[in-house]
C-alpha positions as protocol buffer text, in pm:
chain_id: "A"
residue {
  index: 1
  type: MET
  ca { x: -1879 y: -366 z: 1057 }
}
residue {
  index: 2
  type: THR
  ca { x: -1777 y: -721 z: 1143 }
}
residue {
  index: 3
  type: TYR
  ca { x: -1805 y: -822 z: 779 }
}
residue {
  index: 4
  type: LEU
  ca { x: -1578 y: -537 z: 668 }
}
residue {
  index: 5
  type: VAL
  ca { x: -1305 y: -636 z: 915 }
}
residue {
  index: 6
  type: GLY
  ca { x: -1297 y: -989 z: 775 }
}
residue {
  index: 7
  type: LEU
  ca { x: -1302 y: -856 z: 421 }
}
residue {
  index: 8
  type: ALA
  ca { x: -1011 y: -622 z: 495 }
}
residue {
  index: 9
  type: LEU
  ca { x: -808 y: -909 z: 644 }
}
residue {
  index: 10
  type: ALA
  ca { x: -878 y: -1134 z: 345 }
}
residue {
  index: 11
  type: THR
  ca { x: -797 y: -859 z: 96 }
}
residue {
  index: 12
  type: ALA
  ca { x: -468 y: -785 z: 273 }
}
residue {
  index: 13
  type: ALA
  ca { x: -390 y: -1157 z: 263 }
}
residue {
  index: 14
  type: MET
  ca { x: -464 y: -1174 z: -109 }
}
residue {
  index: 15
  type: ILE
  ca { x: -240 y: -871 z: -173 }
}
residue {
  index: 16
  type: SER
  ca { x: 36 y: -1035 z: 28 }
}
residue {
  index: 17
  type: LEU
  ca { x: 2 y: -1365 z: -160 }
}
residue {
  index: 18
  type: ALA
  ca { x: -15 y: -1186 z: -496 }
}
residue {
  index: 19
  type: GLY
  ca { x: 312 y: -1017 z: -407 }
}
residue {
  index: 20
  type: THR
  ca { x: 485 y: -1354 z: -406 }
}
residue {
  index: 21
  type: GLN
  ca { x: 396 y: -1431 z: -769 }
}
residue {
  index: 22
  type: ARG
  ca { x: 644 y: -1309 z: -1028 }
}
residue {
  index: 23
  type: ARG
  ca { x: 398 y: -1139 z: -1264 }
}
residue {
  index: 24
  type: GLN
  ca { x: 184 y: -972 z: -999 }
}
residue {
  index: 25
  type: ALA
  ca { x: 485 y: -863 z: -794 }
}
residue {
  index: 26
  type: LYS
  ca { x: 630 y: -701 z: -1104 }
}
residue {
  index: 27
  type: LEU
  ca { x: 316 y: -486 z: -1130 }
}
residue {
  index: 28
  type: MET
  ca { x: 289 y: -413 z: -758 }
}
residue {
  index: 29
  type: LEU
  ca { x: 651 y: -386 z: -644 }
}
residue {
  index: 30
  type: SER
  ca { x: 842 y: -355 z: -976 }
}
residue {
  index: 31
  type: ALA
  ca { x: 1051 y: -660 z: -878 }
}
residue {
  index: 32
  type: PRO
  ca { x: 954 y: -998 z: -737 }
}
residue {
  index: 33
  type: PRO
  ca { x: 1069 y: -1064 z: -381 }
}
residue {
  index: 34
  type: LEU
  ca { x: 1333 y: -1327 z: -332 }
}
residue {
  index: 35
  type: GLY
  ca { x: 1424 y: -1568 z: -55 }
}
residue {
  index: 36
  type: ALA
  ca { x: 1326 y: -1472 z: 296 }
}
residue {
  index: 37
  type: ARG
  ca { x: 1104 y: -1182 z: 191 }
}
residue {
  index: 38
  type: ARG
  ca { x: 896 y: -1413 z: -29 }
}
residue {
  index: 39
  type: ARG
  ca { x: 857 y: -1666 z: 253 }
}
residue {
  index: 40
  type: LEU
  ca { x: 761 y: -1383 z: 488 }
}
residue {
  index: 41
  type: LEU
  ca { x: 489 y: -1265 z: 248 }
}
residue {
  index: 42
  type: ILE
  ca { x: 354 y: -1619 z: 215 }
}
residue {
  index: 43
  type: CYS
  ca { x: 344 y: -1666 z: 593 }
}
residue {
  index: 44
  type: LEU
  ca { x: 182 y: -1325 z: 638 }
}
residue {
  index: 45
  type: GLY
  ca { x: -80 y: -1407 z: 374 }
}
residue {
  index: 46
  type: PHE
  ca { x: -177 y: -1735 z: 536 }
}
residue {
  index: 47
  type: LEU
  ca { x: -176 y: -1577 z: 883 }
}
residue {
  index: 48
  type: LEU
  ca { x: -414 y: -1305 z: 761 }
}
residue {
  index: 49
  type: LEU
  ca { x: -637 y: -1565 z: 595 }
}
residue {
  index: 50
  type: SER
  ca { x: -647 y: -1761 z: 920 }
}
residue {
  index: 51
  type: ALA
  ca { x: -735 y: -1445 z: 1111 }
}
residue {
  index: 52
  type: SER
  ca { x: -1014 y: -1369 z: 865 }
}
residue {
  index: 53
  type: CYS
  ca { x: -1152 y: -1721 z: 902 }
}
residue {
  index: 54
  type: ALA
  ca { x: -1132 y: -1709 z: 1281 }
}
residue {
  index: 55
  type: GLN
  ca { x: -1303 y: -1370 z: 1287 }
}
residue {
  index: 56
  type: ALA
  ca { x: -1588 y: -1490 z: 1065 }
}
residue {
  index: 57
  type: VAL
  ca { x: -1640 y: -1809 z: 1267 }
}
residue {
  index: 58
  type: ALA
  ca { x: -1631 y: -1615 z: 1595 }
}
residue {
  index: 59
  type: ALA
  ca { x: -1885 y: -1365 z: 1466 }
}
residue {
  index: 60
  type: TYR
  ca { x: -2129 y: -1598 z: 1288 }
}
residue {
  index: 61
  type: GLY
  ca { x: -2063 y: -1955 z: 1407 }
}
residue {
  index: 62
  type: TRP
  ca { x: -1923 y: -2244 z: 1204 }
}
residue {
  index: 63
  type: GLY
  ca { x: -2196 y: -2274 z: 942 }
}
residue {
  index: 64
  type: ILE
  ca { x: -2241 y: -1915 z: 831 }
}
residue {
  index: 65
  type: GLY
  ca { x: -1886 y: -1820 z: 935 }
}
residue {
  index: 66
  type: LEU
  ca { x: -1721 y: -2051 z: 682 }
}
residue {
  index: 67
  type: VAL
  ca { x: -1954 y: -1934 z: 406 }
}
residue {
  index: 68
  type: THR
  ca { x: -1878 y: -1574 z: 503 }
}
residue {
  index: 69
  type: PHE
  ca { x: -1506 y: -1651 z: 498 }
}
residue {
  index: 70
  type: CYS
  ca { x: -1539 y: -1793 z: 144 }
}
residue {
  index: 71
  type: ALA
  ca { x: -1713 y: -1470 z: 43 }
}
residue {
  index: 72
  type: HIS
  ca { x: -1431 y: -1267 z: 201 }
}
residue {
  index: 73
  type: VAL
  ca { x: -1170 y: -1461 z: 4 }
}
residue {
  index: 74
  type: CYS
  ca { x: -1360 y: -1432 z: -325 }
}
residue {
  index: 75
  type: LEU
  ca { x: -1421 y: -1059 z: -285 }
}
residue {
  index: 76
  type: GLY
  ca { x: -1061 y: -1001 z: -173 }
}
residue {
  index: 77
  type: ALA
  ca { x: -926 y: -1186 z: -477 }
}
residue {
  index: 78
  type: TRP
  ca { x: -1161 y: -990 z: -702 }
}
residue {
  index: 79
  type: LEU
  ca { x: -1040 y: -661 z: -552 }
}
residue {
  index: 80
  type: VAL
  ca { x: -676 y: -761 z: -608 }
}
residue {
  index: 81
  type: ALA
  ca { x: -756 y: -854 z: -970 }
}
residue {
  index: 82
  type: ILE
  ca { x: -921 y: -514 z: -1022 }
}
residue {
  index: 83
  type: ILE
  ca { x: -625 y: -334 z: -863 }
}
residue {
  index: 84
  type: LEU
  ca { x: -374 y: -522 z: -1079 }
}
residue {
  index: 85
  type: THR
  ca { x: -578 y: -460 z: -1394 }
}
residue {
  index: 86
  type: TRP
  ca { x: -596 y: -89 z: -1314 }
}
residue {
  index: 87
  type: ARG
  ca { x: -220 y: -78 z: -1249 }
}
residue {
  index: 88
  type: ARG
  ca { x: -151 y: -256 z: -1578 }
}
residue {
  index: 89
  type: SER
  ca { x: -364 y: -11 z: -1778 }
}
residue {
  index: 90
  type: ASN
  ca { x: -194 y: 290 z: -1618 }
}
residue {
  index: 91
  type: SER
  ca { x: 162 y: 162 z: -1664 }
}
């Protein structure tokens, strides 16, 4: 259960950071965010990544926690890539 919480945080962070990129935002939101909304998504993404890292380190310690955090980020990015690919094929 602890692993899934960290994975959910990292995936939400990756979705938030993908929403700041022009091409990905076009697929997800139909228009890229501008100005303050873009900065808000960037801050939210990094805050969620920090929370995922802190959760993994608190659950597993520094050694395994950082490796677990890297796995969360990789799996979260993979899930976002799959979601965007699926959206592109259905558009």
